[in-house]
PDBQT receptor file of N, H, CA, C and O in Angstrom, charges set to zero:
ATOM      1  N   ARG A   1     163.481 141.757  83.806  1.00  0.00    +0.000 N 
ATOM      2  CA  ARG A   1     164.193 142.054  85.041  1.00  0.00    +0.000 C 
ATOM      3  C   ARG A   1     165.690 141.759  84.876  1.00  0.00    +0.000 C 
ATOM      4  O   ARG A   1     166.520 142.543  85.337  1.00  0.00    +0.000 OA
ATOM      5  N   ALA A   2     166.042 140.660  84.236  1.00  0.00    +0.000 N 
ATOM      6  H   ALA A   2     165.368 140.023  83.861  1.00  0.00    +0.000 HD
ATOM      7  CA  ALA A   2     167.457 140.323  84.045  1.00  0.00    +0.000 C 
ATOM      8  C   ALA A   2     168.153 141.365  83.174  1.00  0.00    +0.000 C 
ATOM      9  O   ALA A   2     169.279 141.772  83.458  1.00  0.00    +0.000 OA
ATOM     10  N   LEU A   3     167.478 141.789  82.123  1.00  0.00    +0.000 N 
ATOM     11  H   LEU A   3     166.562 141.459  81.893  1.00  0.00    +0.000 HD
ATOM     12  CA  LEU A   3     168.061 142.800  81.241  1.00  0.00    +0.000 C 
ATOM     13  C   LEU A   3     168.201 144.139  81.961  1.00  0.00    +0.000 C 
ATOM     14  O   LEU A   3     169.183 144.850  81.751  1.00  0.00    +0.000 OA
ATOM     15  N   ALA A   4     167.242 144.486  82.798  1.00  0.00    +0.000 N 
ATOM     16  H   ALA A   4     166.444 143.908  82.969  1.00  0.00    +0.000 HD
ATOM     17  CA  ALA A   4     167.329 145.728  83.572  1.00  0.00    +0.000 C 
ATOM     18  C   ALA A   4     168.518 145.682  84.525  1.00  0.00    +0.000 C 
ATOM     19  O   ALA A   4     169.207 146.687  84.700  1.00  0.00    +0.000 OA
ATOM     20  N   ALA A   5     168.764 144.533  85.138  1.00  0.00    +0.000 N 
ATOM     21  H   ALA A   5     168.203 143.717  84.995  1.00  0.00    +0.000 HD
ATOM     22  CA  ALA A   5     169.912 144.390  86.040  1.00  0.00    +0.000 C 
ATOM     23  C   ALA A   5     171.219 144.533  85.264  1.00  0.00    +0.000 C 
ATOM     24  O   ALA A   5     172.151 145.195  85.722  1.00  0.00    +0.000 OA
ATOM     25  N   LYS A   6     171.279 143.915  84.098  1.00  0.00    +0.000 N 
ATOM     26  H   LYS A   6     170.522 143.377  83.727  1.00  0.00    +0.000 HD
ATOM     27  CA  LYS A   6     172.477 144.024  83.260  1.00  0.00    +0.000 C 
ATOM     28  C   LYS A   6     172.724 145.480  82.874  1.00  0.00    +0.000 C 
ATOM     29  O   LYS A   6     173.851 145.966  82.972  1.00  0.00    +0.000 OA
ATOM     30  N   ASN A   7     171.682 146.171  82.439  1.00  0.00    +0.000 N 
ATOM     31  H   ASN A   7     170.767 145.777  82.360  1.00  0.00    +0.000 HD
ATOM     32  CA  ASN A   7     171.825 147.573  82.045  1.00  0.00    +0.000 C 
ATOM     33  C   ASN A   7     172.263 148.443  83.214  1.00  0.00    +0.000 C 
ATOM     34  O   ASN A   7     173.057 149.366  83.031  1.00  0.00    +0.000 OA
ATOM     35  N   TYR A   8     171.762 148.164  84.405  1.00  0.00    +0.000 N 
ATOM     36  H   TYR A   8     171.118 147.414  84.553  1.00  0.00    +0.000 HD
ATOM     37  CA  TYR A   8     172.159 148.917  85.597  1.00  0.00    +0.000 C 
ATOM     38  C   TYR A   8     173.657 148.744  85.862  1.00  0.00    +0.000 C 
ATOM     39  O   TYR A   8     174.365 149.721  86.107  1.00  0.00    +0.000 OA
ATOM     40  N   VAL A   9     174.129 147.512  85.811  1.00  0.00    +0.000 N 
ATOM     41  H   VAL A   9     173.553 146.718  85.612  1.00  0.00    +0.000 HD
ATOM     42  CA  VAL A   9     175.547 147.250  86.076  1.00  0.00    +0.000 C 
ATOM     43  C   VAL A   9     176.412 147.937  85.022  1.00  0.00    +0.000 C 
ATOM     44  O   VAL A   9     177.410 148.574  85.360  1.00  0.00    +0.000 OA
ATOM     45  N   LEU A  10     176.040 147.813  83.758  1.00  0.00    +0.000 N 
ATOM     46  H   LEU A  10     175.230 147.296  83.483  1.00  0.00    +0.000 HD
ATOM     47  CA  LEU A  10     176.843 148.422  82.698  1.00  0.00    +0.000 C 
ATOM     48  C   LEU A  10     176.864 149.942  82.803  1.00  0.00    +0.000 C 
ATOM     49  O   LEU A  10     177.882 150.568  82.509  1.00  0.00    +0.000 OA
ATOM     50  N   LYS A  11     175.759 150.537  83.215  1.00  0.00    +0.000 N 
ATOM     51  H   LYS A  11     174.932 150.029  83.454  1.00  0.00    +0.000 HD
ATOM     52  CA  LYS A  11     175.696 151.995  83.354  1.00  0.00    +0.000 C 
ATOM     53  C   LYS A  11     176.526 152.477  84.536  1.00  0.00    +0.000 C 
ATOM     54  O   LYS A  11     177.188 153.511  84.443  1.00  0.00    +0.000 OA
ATOM     55  N   ASN A  12     176.501 151.751  85.633  1.00  0.00    +0.000 N 
ATOM     56  H   ASN A  12     175.963 150.911  85.708  1.00  0.00    +0.000 HD
ATOM     57  CA  ASN A  12     177.153 152.201  86.860  1.00  0.00    +0.000 C 
ATOM     58  C   ASN A  12     178.588 151.708  87.024  1.00  0.00    +0.000 C 
ATOM     59  O   ASN A  12     179.315 152.191  87.893  1.00  0.00    +0.000 OA
ATOM     60  N   PHE A  13     178.993 150.761  86.204  1.00  0.00    +0.000 N 
ATOM     61  H   PHE A  13     178.402 150.369  85.499  1.00  0.00    +0.000 HD
ATOM     62  CA  PHE A  13     180.362 150.239  86.236  1.00  0.00    +0.000 C 
ATOM     63  C   PHE A  13     180.877 150.215  84.797  1.00  0.00    +0.000 C 
ATOM     64  O   PHE A  13     180.943 149.149  84.186  1.00  0.00    +0.000 OA
ATOM     65  N   PRO A  14     181.244 151.378  84.248  1.00  0.00    +0.000 N 
ATOM     66  CA  PRO A  14     181.586 151.471  82.826  1.00  0.00    +0.000 C 
ATOM     67  C   PRO A  14     182.819 150.677  82.414  1.00  0.00    +0.000 C 
ATOM     68  O   PRO A  14     183.044 150.491  81.218  1.00  0.00    +0.000 OA
ATOM     69  N   GLY A  15     183.616 150.207  83.348  1.00  0.00    +0.000 N 
ATOM     70  H   GLY A  15     183.433 150.358  84.320  1.00  0.00    +0.000 HD
ATOM     71  CA  GLY A  15     184.794 149.421  82.999  1.00  0.00    +0.000 C 
ATOM     72  C   GLY A  15     184.482 147.979  82.637  1.00  0.00    +0.000 C 
ATOM     73  O   GLY A  15     185.369 147.244  82.203  1.00  0.00    +0.000 OA
ATOM     74  N   ILE A  16     183.238 147.568  82.811  1.00  0.00    +0.000 N 
ATOM     75  H   ILE A  16     182.517 148.165  83.163  1.00  0.00    +0.000 HD
ATOM     76  CA  ILE A  16     182.845 146.190  82.507  1.00  0.00    +0.000 C 
ATOM     77  C   ILE A  16     182.328 146.128  81.074  1.00  0.00    +0.000 C 
ATOM     78  O   ILE A  16     181.443 146.895  80.691  1.00  0.00    +0.000 OA
ATOM     79  N   SER A  17     182.880 145.219  80.292  1.00  0.00    +0.000 N 
ATOM     80  H   SER A  17     183.598 144.596  80.603  1.00  0.00    +0.000 HD
ATOM     81  CA  SER A  17     182.475 145.066  78.897  1.00  0.00    +0.000 C 
ATOM     82  C   SER A  17     181.133 144.339  78.799  1.00  0.00    +0.000 C 
ATOM     83  O   SER A  17     180.922 143.341  79.489  1.00  0.00    +0.000 OA
ATOM     84  N   PRO A  18     180.233 144.822  77.958  1.00  0.00    +0.000 N 
ATOM     85  CA  PRO A  18     178.954 144.127  77.760  1.00  0.00    +0.000 C 
ATOM     86  C   PRO A  18     179.133 142.708  77.226  1.00  0.00    +0.000 C 
ATOM     87  O   PRO A  18     178.258 141.860  77.406  1.00  0.00    +0.000 OA
ATOM     88  N   ASN A  19     180.261 142.448  76.573  1.00  0.00    +0.000 N 
ATOM     89  H   ASN A  19     180.972 143.136  76.426  1.00  0.00    +0.000 HD
ATOM     90  CA  ASN A  19     180.522 141.114  76.028  1.00  0.00    +0.000 C 
ATOM     91  C   ASN A  19     180.790 140.082  77.117  1.00  0.00    +0.000 C 
ATOM     92  O   ASN A  19     180.822 138.882  76.840  1.00  0.00    +0.000 OA
ATOM     93  N   ARG A  20     180.981 140.536  78.343  1.00  0.00    +0.000 N 
ATOM     94  H   ARG A  20     180.956 141.510  78.568  1.00  0.00    +0.000 HD
ATOM     95  CA  ARG A  20     181.280 139.614  79.437  1.00  0.00    +0.000 C 
ATOM     96  C   ARG A  20     180.028 139.194  80.195  1.00  0.00    +0.000 C 
ATOM     97  O   ARG A  20     180.117 138.539  81.234  1.00  0.00    +0.000 OA
ATOM     98  N   PHE A  21     178.862 139.571  79.677  1.00  0.00    +0.000 N 
ATOM     99  H   PHE A  21     178.790 140.103  78.833  1.00  0.00    +0.000 HD
ATOM    100  CA  PHE A  21     177.598 139.259  80.334  1.00  0.00    +0.000 C 
ATOM    101  C   PHE A  21     176.836 138.190  79.582  1.00  0.00    +0.000 C 
ATOM    102  O   PHE A  21     176.857 138.132  78.352  1.00  0.00    +0.000 OA
ATOM    103  N   GLN A  22     176.175 137.363  80.330  1.00  0.00    +0.000 N 
ATOM    104  H   GLN A  22     176.158 137.410  81.328  1.00  0.00    +0.000 HD
ATOM    105  CA  GLN A  22     175.173 136.461  79.776  1.00  0.00    +0.000 C 
ATOM    106  C   GLN A  22     173.900 136.716  80.574  1.00  0.00    +0.000 C 
ATOM    107  O   GLN A  22     173.890 136.557  81.795  1.00  0.00    +0.000 OA
ATOM    108  N   THR A  23     172.847 137.104  79.903  1.00  0.00    +0.000 N 
ATOM    109  H   THR A  23     172.856 137.233  78.911  1.00  0.00    +0.000 HD
ATOM    110  CA  THR A  23     171.595 137.439  80.573  1.00  0.00    +0.000 C 
ATOM    111  C   THR A  23     170.574 136.349  80.292  1.00  0.00    +0.000 C 
ATOM    112  O   THR A  23     170.306 136.016  79.138  1.00  0.00    +0.000 OA
ATOM    113  N   ILE A  24     170.007 135.800  81.356  1.00  0.00    +0.000 N 
ATOM    114  H   ILE A  24     170.225 136.071  82.294  1.00  0.00    +0.000 HD
ATOM    115  CA  ILE A  24     168.997 134.753  81.220  1.00  0.00    +0.000 C 
ATOM    116  C   ILE A  24     167.773 135.164  82.026  1.00  0.00    +0.000 C 
ATOM    117  O   ILE A  24     167.855 135.325  83.244  1.00  0.00    +0.000 OA
ATOM    118  N   GLY A  25     166.648 135.332  81.359  1.00  0.00    +0.000 N 
ATOM    119  H   GLY A  25     166.581 135.200  80.370  1.00  0.00    +0.000 HD
ATOM    120  CA  GLY A  25     165.389 135.604  82.043  1.00  0.00    +0.000 C 
ATOM    121  C   GLY A  25     164.616 134.305  82.182  1.00  0.00    +0.000 C 
ATOM    122  O   GLY A  25     164.365 133.625  81.187  1.00  0.00    +0.000 OA
ATOM    123  N   ARG A  26     164.241 133.957  83.380  1.00  0.00    +0.000 N 
ATOM    124  H   ARG A  26     164.444 134.510  84.188  1.00  0.00    +0.000 HD
ATOM    125  CA  ARG A  26     163.543 132.687  83.587  1.00  0.00    +0.000 C 
ATOM    126  C   ARG A  26     162.067 132.868  83.897  1.00  0.00    +0.000 C 
ATOM    127  O   ARG A  26     161.303 131.904  83.863  1.00  0.00    +0.000 OA
ATOM    128  N   GLY A  27     161.664 134.085  84.195  1.00  0.00    +0.000 N 
ATOM    129  H   GLY A  27     162.286 134.868  84.223  1.00  0.00    +0.000 HD
ATOM    130  CA  GLY A  27     160.254 134.352  84.446  1.00  0.00    +0.000 C 
ATOM    131  C   GLY A  27     159.652 133.398  85.452  1.00  0.00    +0.000 C 
ATOM    132  O   GLY A  27     160.220 133.185  86.523  1.00  0.00    +0.000 OA
ATOM    133  N   SER A  28     158.527 132.831  85.128  1.00  0.00    +0.000 N 
ATOM    134  H   SER A  28     158.066 133.004  84.258  1.00  0.00    +0.000 HD
ATOM    135  CA  SER A  28     157.827 131.941  86.062  1.00  0.00    +0.000 C 
ATOM    136  C   SER A  28     158.328 130.504  85.994  1.00  0.00    +0.000 C 
ATOM    137  O   SER A  28     157.796 129.643  86.695  1.00  0.00    +0.000 OA
ATOM    138  N   SER A  29     159.329 130.221  85.177  1.00  0.00    +0.000 N 
ATOM    139  H   SER A  29     159.762 130.921  84.608  1.00  0.00    +0.000 HD
ATOM    140  CA  SER A  29     159.791 128.840  85.026  1.00  0.00    +0.000 C 
ATOM    141  C   SER A  29     160.698 128.370  86.158  1.00  0.00    +0.000 C 
ATOM    142  O   SER A  29     160.974 127.175  86.264  1.00  0.00    +0.000 OA
ATOM    143  N   ASN A  30     161.168 129.287  87.010  1.00  0.00    +0.000 N 
ATOM    144  H   ASN A  30     160.944 130.258  86.925  1.00  0.00    +0.000 HD
ATOM    145  CA  ASN A  30     162.086 128.901  88.077  1.00  0.00    +0.000 C 
ATOM    146  C   ASN A  30     161.762 129.641  89.377  1.00  0.00    +0.000 C 
ATOM    147  O   ASN A  30     162.622 130.341  89.910  1.00  0.00    +0.000 OA
ATOM    148  N   PRO A  31     160.534 129.502  89.897  1.00  0.00    +0.000 N 
ATOM    149  CA  PRO A  31     160.179 130.215  91.127  1.00  0.00    +0.000 C 
ATOM    150  C   PRO A  31     160.862 129.610  92.348  1.00  0.00    +0.000 C 
ATOM    151  O   PRO A  31     161.152 128.414  92.378  1.00  0.00    +0.000 OA
ATOM    152  N   VAL A  32     161.116 130.447  93.355  1.00  0.00    +0.000 N 
ATOM    153  H   VAL A  32     160.880 131.418  93.331  1.00  0.00    +0.000 HD
ATOM    154  CA  VAL A  32     161.662 129.954  94.623  1.00  0.00    +0.000 C 
ATOM    155  C   VAL A  32     160.568 129.792  95.668  1.00  0.00    +0.000 C 
ATOM    156  O   VAL A  32     160.796 129.220  96.734  1.00  0.00    +0.000 OA
ATOM    157  N   ALA A  33     159.375 130.300  95.355  1.00  0.00    +0.000 N 
ATOM    158  H   ALA A  33     159.190 130.765  94.489  1.00  0.00    +0.000 HD
ATOM    159  CA  ALA A  33     158.240 130.212  96.276  1.00  0.00    +0.000 C 
ATOM    160  C   ALA A  33     156.961 130.144  95.444  1.00  0.00    +0.000 C 
ATOM    161  O   ALA A  33     156.960 130.556  94.284  1.00  0.00    +0.000 OA
ATOM    162  N   PRO A  34     155.875 129.630  96.020  1.00  0.00    +0.000 N 
ATOM    163  CA  PRO A  34     154.598 129.597  95.297  1.00  0.00    +0.000 C 
ATOM    164  C   PRO A  34     154.087 131.015  95.030  1.00  0.00    +0.000 C 
ATOM    165  O   PRO A  34     154.287 131.915  95.845  1.00  0.00    +0.000 OA
ATOM    166  N   ASN A  35     153.436 131.206  93.901  1.00  0.00    +0.000 N 
ATOM    167  H   ASN A  35     153.274 130.474  93.239  1.00  0.00    +0.000 HD
ATOM    168  CA  ASN A  35     152.915 132.518  93.532  1.00  0.00    +0.000 C 
ATOM    169  C   ASN A  35     151.504 132.774  94.060  1.00  0.00    +0.000 C 
ATOM    170  O   ASN A  35     150.885 133.772  93.691  1.00  0.00    +0.000 OA
ATOM    171  N   GLU A  36     150.990 131.896  94.910  1.00  0.00    +0.000 N 
ATOM    172  H   GLU A  36     151.494 131.086  95.209  1.00  0.00    +0.000 HD
ATOM    173  CA  GLU A  36     149.626 132.050  95.412  1.00  0.00    +0.000 C 
ATOM    174  C   GLU A  36     149.490 133.173  96.437  1.00  0.00    +0.000 C 
ATOM    175  O   GLU A  36     148.388 133.675  96.652  1.00  0.00    +0.000 OA
ATOM    176  N   THR A  37     150.583 133.572  97.067  1.00  0.00    +0.000 N 
ATOM    177  H   THR A  37     151.479 133.163  96.892  1.00  0.00    +0.000 HD
ATOM    178  CA  THR A  37     150.521 134.632  98.075  1.00  0.00    +0.000 C 
ATOM    179  C   THR A  37     151.397 135.805  97.638  1.00  0.00    +0.000 C 
ATOM    180  O   THR A  37     152.306 135.649  96.822  1.00  0.00    +0.000 OA
ATOM    181  N   GLU A  38     151.107 136.974  98.193  1.00  0.00    +0.000 N 
ATOM    182  H   GLU A  38     150.369 137.101  98.855  1.00  0.00    +0.000 HD
ATOM    183  CA  GLU A  38     151.925 138.152  97.881  1.00  0.00    +0.000 C 
ATOM    184  C   GLU A  38     153.366 137.940  98.335  1.00  0.00    +0.000 C 
ATOM    185  O   GLU A  38     154.302 138.359  97.654  1.00  0.00    +0.000 OA
ATOM    186  N   GLY A  39     153.545 137.290  99.484  1.00  0.00    +0.000 N 
ATOM    187  H   GLY A  39     152.785 136.950 100.037  1.00  0.00    +0.000 HD
ATOM    188  CA  GLY A  39     154.900 137.010  99.967  1.00  0.00    +0.000 C 
ATOM    189  C   GLY A  39     155.677 136.134  99.002  1.00  0.00    +0.000 C 
ATOM    190  O   GLY A  39     156.860 136.371  98.758  1.00  0.00    +0.000 OA
ATOM    191  N   GLY A  40     155.019 135.123  98.453  1.00  0.00    +0.000 N 
ATOM    192  H   GLY A  40     154.058 134.931  98.651  1.00  0.00    +0.000 HD
ATOM    193  CA  GLY A  40     155.667 134.258  97.469  1.00  0.00    +0.000 C 
ATOM    194  C   GLY A  40     156.009 135.014  96.203  1.00  0.00    +0.000 C 
ATOM    195  O   GLY A  40     157.093 134.843  95.646  1.00  0.00    +0.000 OA
ATOM    196  N   ARG A  41     155.087 135.850  95.746  1.00  0.00    +0.000 N 
ATOM    197  H   ARG A  41     154.206 135.989  96.198  1.00  0.00    +0.000 HD
ATOM    198  CA  ARG A  41     155.357 136.645  94.544  1.00  0.00    +0.000 C 
ATOM    199  C   ARG A  41     156.520 137.606  94.770  1.00  0.00    +0.000 C 
ATOM    200  O   ARG A  41     157.325 137.826  93.865  1.00  0.00    +0.000 OA
ATOM    201  N   GLN A  42     156.615 138.179  95.971  1.00  0.00    +0.000 N 
ATOM    202  H   GLN A  42     155.962 138.000  96.706  1.00  0.00    +0.000 HD
ATOM    203  CA  GLN A  42     157.742 139.070  96.273  1.00  0.00    +0.000 C 
ATOM    204  C   GLN A  42     159.062 138.309  96.207  1.00  0.00    +0.000 C 
ATOM    205  O   GLN A  42     160.050 138.814  95.674  1.00  0.00    +0.000 OA
ATOM    206  N   LEU A  43     159.074 137.099  96.747  1.00  0.00    +0.000 N 
ATOM    207  H   LEU A  43     158.271 136.689  97.179  1.00  0.00    +0.000 HD
ATOM    208  CA  LEU A  43     160.307 136.302  96.699  1.00  0.00    +0.000 C 
ATOM    209  C   LEU A  43     160.692 135.955  95.267  1.00  0.00    +0.000 C 
ATOM    210  O   LEU A  43     161.877 135.844  94.951  1.00  0.00    +0.000 OA
ATOM    211  N   ASN A  44     159.709 135.787  94.410  1.00  0.00    +0.000 N 
ATOM    212  H   ASN A  44     158.747 135.878  94.667  1.00  0.00    +0.000 HD
ATOM    213  CA  ASN A  44     159.982 135.420  93.024  1.00  0.00    +0.000 C 
ATOM    214  C   ASN A  44     160.376 136.604  92.154  1.00  0.00    +0.000 C 
ATOM    215  O   ASN A  44     160.886 136.407  91.051  1.00  0.00    +0.000 OA
ATOM    216  N   ARG A  45     160.156 137.814  92.614  1.00  0.00    +0.000 N 
ATOM    217  H   ARG A  45     159.742 137.974  93.510  1.00  0.00    +0.000 HD
ATOM    218  CA  ARG A  45     160.609 139.001  91.881  1.00  0.00    +0.000 C 
ATOM    219  C   ARG A  45     162.045 139.280  92.314  1.00  0.00    +0.000 C 
ATOM    220  O   ARG A  45     162.307 140.100  93.194  1.00  0.00    +0.000 OA
ATOM    221  N   ARG A  46     162.941 138.587  91.682  1.00  0.00    +0.000 N 
ATOM    222  H   ARG A  46     162.729 137.921  90.967  1.00  0.00    +0.000 HD
ATOM    223  CA  ARG A  46     164.332 138.653  92.110  1.00  0.00    +0.000 C 
ATOM    224  C   ARG A  46     165.244 138.615  90.888  1.00  0.00    +0.000 C 
ATOM    225  O   ARG A  46     164.824 138.266  89.785  1.00  0.00    +0.000 OA
ATOM    226  N   THR A  47     166.471 138.974  91.112  1.00  0.00    +0.000 N 
ATOM    227  H   THR A  47     166.811 139.257  92.008  1.00  0.00    +0.000 HD
ATOM    228  CA  THR A  47     167.518 138.830  90.110  1.00  0.00    +0.000 C 
ATOM    229  C   THR A  47     168.700 138.166  90.792  1.00  0.00    +0.000 C 
ATOM    230  O   THR A  47     169.219 138.674  91.786  1.00  0.00    +0.000 OA
ATOM    231  N   ASP A  48     169.118 137.043  90.262  1.00  0.00    +0.000 N 
ATOM    232  H   ASP A  48     168.697 136.631  89.455  1.00  0.00    +0.000 HD
ATOM    233  CA  ASP A  48     170.305 136.357  90.770  1.00  0.00    +0.000 C 
ATOM    234  C   ASP A  48     171.467 136.730  89.861  1.00  0.00    +0.000 C 
ATOM    235  O   ASP A  48     171.365 136.643  88.637  1.00  0.00    +0.000 OA
ATOM    236  N   ILE A  49     172.562 137.142  90.465  1.00  0.00    +0.000 N 
ATOM    237  H   ILE A  49     172.644 137.213  91.459  1.00  0.00    +0.000 HD
ATOM    238  CA  ILE A  49     173.751 137.505  89.693  1.00  0.00    +0.000 C 
ATOM    239  C   ILE A  49     174.885 136.591  90.113  1.00  0.00    +0.000 C 
ATOM    240  O   ILE A  49     175.226 136.496  91.292  1.00  0.00    +0.000 OA
ATOM    241  N   LYS A  50     175.456 135.928  89.139  1.00  0.00    +0.000 N 
ATOM    242  H   LYS A  50     175.179 136.005  88.181  1.00  0.00    +0.000 HD
ATOM    243  CA  LYS A  50     176.594 135.040  89.399  1.00  0.00    +0.000 C 
ATOM    244  C   LYS A  50     177.829 135.690  88.790  1.00  0.00    +0.000 C 
ATOM    245  O   LYS A  50     177.829 136.062  87.616  1.00  0.00    +0.000 OA
ATOM    246  N   VAL A  51     178.870 135.823  89.582  1.00  0.00    +0.000 N 
ATOM    247  H   VAL A  51     178.871 135.521  90.536  1.00  0.00    +0.000 HD
ATOM    248  CA  VAL A  51     180.135 136.390  89.111  1.00  0.00    +0.000 C 
ATOM    249  C   VAL A  51     181.113 135.244  88.915  1.00  0.00    +0.000 C 
ATOM    250  O   VAL A  51     181.372 134.464  89.832  1.00  0.00    +0.000 OA
ATOM    251  N   VAL A  52     181.647 135.154  87.714  1.00  0.00    +0.000 N 
ATOM    252  H   VAL A  52     181.436 135.787  86.969  1.00  0.00    +0.000 HD
ATOM    253  CA  VAL A  52     182.630 134.125  87.398  1.00  0.00    +0.000 C 
ATOM    254  C   VAL A  52     183.926 134.837  87.040  1.00  0.00    +0.000 C 
ATOM    255  O   VAL A  52     183.976 135.618  86.090  1.00  0.00    +0.000 OA
ATOM    256  N   LEU A  53     184.956 134.565  87.795  1.00  0.00    +0.000 N 
ATOM    257  H   LEU A  53     184.916 133.930  88.567  1.00  0.00    +0.000 HD
ATOM    258  CA  LEU A  53     186.245 135.203  87.543  1.00  0.00    +0.000 C 
ATOM    259  C   LEU A  53     186.953 134.515  86.384  1.00  0.00    +0.000 C 
ATOM    260  O   LEU A  53     186.920 133.292  86.253  1.00  0.00    +0.000 OA
ATOM    261  N   ALA A  54     187.583 135.312  85.561  1.00  0.00    +0.000 N 
ATOM    262  H   ALA A  54     187.610 136.306  85.668  1.00  0.00    +0.000 HD
ATOM    263  CA  ALA A  54     188.326 134.774  84.430  1.00  0.00    +0.000 C 
ATOM    264  C   ALA A  54     189.603 134.115  84.924  1.00  0.00    +0.000 C 
ATOM    265  O   ALA A  54     190.262 134.621  85.833  1.00  0.00    +0.000 OA
ATOM    266  N   THR A  55     189.946 132.995  84.326  1.00  0.00    +0.000 N 
ATOM    267  H   THR A  55     189.411 132.585  83.588  1.00  0.00    +0.000 HD
ATOM    268  CA  THR A  55     191.211 132.339  84.656  1.00  0.00    +0.000 C 
ATOM    269  C   THR A  55     192.272 132.815  83.671  1.00  0.00    +0.000 C 
ATOM    270  O   THR A  55     191.984 133.131  82.517  1.00  0.00    +0.000 OA
ATOM    271  N   GLN A  56     193.498 132.855  84.161  1.00  0.00    +0.000 N 
ATOM    272  H   GLN A  56     193.731 132.598  85.098  1.00  0.00    +0.000 HD
ATOM    273  CA  GLN A  56     194.584 133.327  83.288  1.00  0.00    +0.000 C 
ATOM    274  C   GLN A  56     195.531 132.213  82.961  1.00  0.00    +0.000 C 
ATOM    275  O   GLN A  56     196.506 132.424  82.238  1.00  0.00    +0.000 OA
TER     276      GLN A  56
């Protein structure tokens, strides 16, 4: 999922260099909700994107 999000951004925003990305897939190691219910599984199917601005 993380790699798919990265590929989407790079495809739709061609001015962004791939070298400026760090992709981390956490899978089931960092859930935000229990996976016992469909609602919990839906919450855990997510991609968090953090934007860090470069300092000059």
